RONU-312537 format. One line per field, with one value per residue (C-alpha): residue number from 0; residue in one letter; chain; x negated, y, z negated. Coordinates in steps of 0.1 Angstrom, whole numbers, plus 5000, padded with zeros to 4 digits. Each point is the difference from the previous one (the first is absolute). Layout:
BEGIN
k c(NUM|...) $
r c(A|...) $
c c(A|...) $
x c(X|...) $
y c(Y|...) $
z c(Z|...) $
//
This chain:
BEGIN
k c(0|1|2|3|4|5|6|7|8|9|10|11|12|13|14|15|16|17|18|19|20|21|22|23|24|25|26|27|28|29|30|31|32|33|34|35|36|37|38|39|40|41|42|43|44|45|46|47|48|49|50|51|52|53|54|55|56|57|58|59|60|61|62|63|64|65|66|67|68|69|70|71|72|73|74|75|76|77|78|79|80) $
r c(X|X|X|X|X|X|X|X|X|X|X|X|X|X|X|X|X|X|X|X|X|X|X|X|X|X|X|X|X|X|X|X|X|X|X|X|X|X|X|X|X|X|X|X|X|X|X|X|X|X|X|X|X|X|X|X|X|X|X|X|X|X|X|X|X|X|X|X|X|X|X|X|X|X|X|X|X|X|X|X|X) $
c c(A|A|A|A|A|A|A|A|A|A|A|A|A|A|A|A|A|A|A|A|A|A|A|A|A|A|A|A|A|A|A|A|A|A|A|A|A|A|A|A|A|A|A|A|A|A|A|A|A|A|A|A|A|A|A|A|A|A|A|A|A|A|A|A|A|A|A|A|A|A|A|A|A|A|A|A|A|A|A|A|A) $
x c(1067|4975|5004|4975|5022|5028|4989|4981|5032|5020|4972|5003|5038|5013|5008|4971|5011|5002|5006|4965|4983|4970|4994|5009|4979|4967|5008|4999|4968|4985|5001|4985|4968|5010|4990|5025|4983|5018|4987|5011|5026|5017|4989|4980|5000|4963|4989|4961|5001|5015|4989|5040|5014|5035|5013|5033|5020|5019|5032|5025|4993|5007|4976|5006|5006|4964|4979|5021|4990|4965|4995|5015|4976|4972|5021|4999|4964|4993|5022|4984|4966) $
y c(8385|5007|5026|5024|5003|5004|5029|5015|4998|5019|5023|5009|5003|5037|5024|4995|4980|5010|4968|4982|4996|5002|4965|4993|5025|4983|4971|5010|5022|4974|4978|5023|5000|5029|5007|5017|5017|5009|5028|5040|5011|4979|4967|5004|4974|5003|4989|4998|4991|5036|5018|5007|5005|5006|5006|4989|5014|4978|5009|4972|4973|5013|5020|5030|5005|5021|4974|4976|5022|5004|4959|4994|5021|4977|4970|5010|5003|4970|4977|5014|4981) $
z c(0740|4969|4968|5014|5035|4985|4979|5029|5019|4971|4994|5040|5002|5012|4982|4972|4972|4967|4982|5001|4968|4988|4995|5043|5005|4983|5016|5037|4993|4979|5028|5025|4980|4982|4961|4972|4975|4969|4976|5003|4999|5029|5018|5034|5032|5013|5034|4997|5034|5015|4972|4987|4965|4996|4968|4993|4973|4979|4986|5000|5021|5034|5022|5014|5040|5003|4988|5022|5027|4992|4994|5031|5016|4984|5006|5035|5000|4982|5023|5036|4991) $
//
C-alpha cells in the first residue's frame, strides 16, 4: 500500500479524524494536482480544474474537521474522473 493510499484511508475514517497534519494534506492534494499557495493569512489549496480554493488555517500542526470535510468533497470530485 502506497503512502498516498495510507493517507487517504486515514482521511476517510469515520468519524472525521482530527489528527491529520497540514503536511499530510499537502502530500495528498499535490498528488491529485492541486497547488498550495502561501501568502495572506492562511495557506490555500487551489484546484484549478474545478475552480475551487480552500483556505486552511494553520494553528499548530493539525487541520480542523471542517476543512477535512471540504477537502474530502474536493477529493471525491478529483477521484471520480
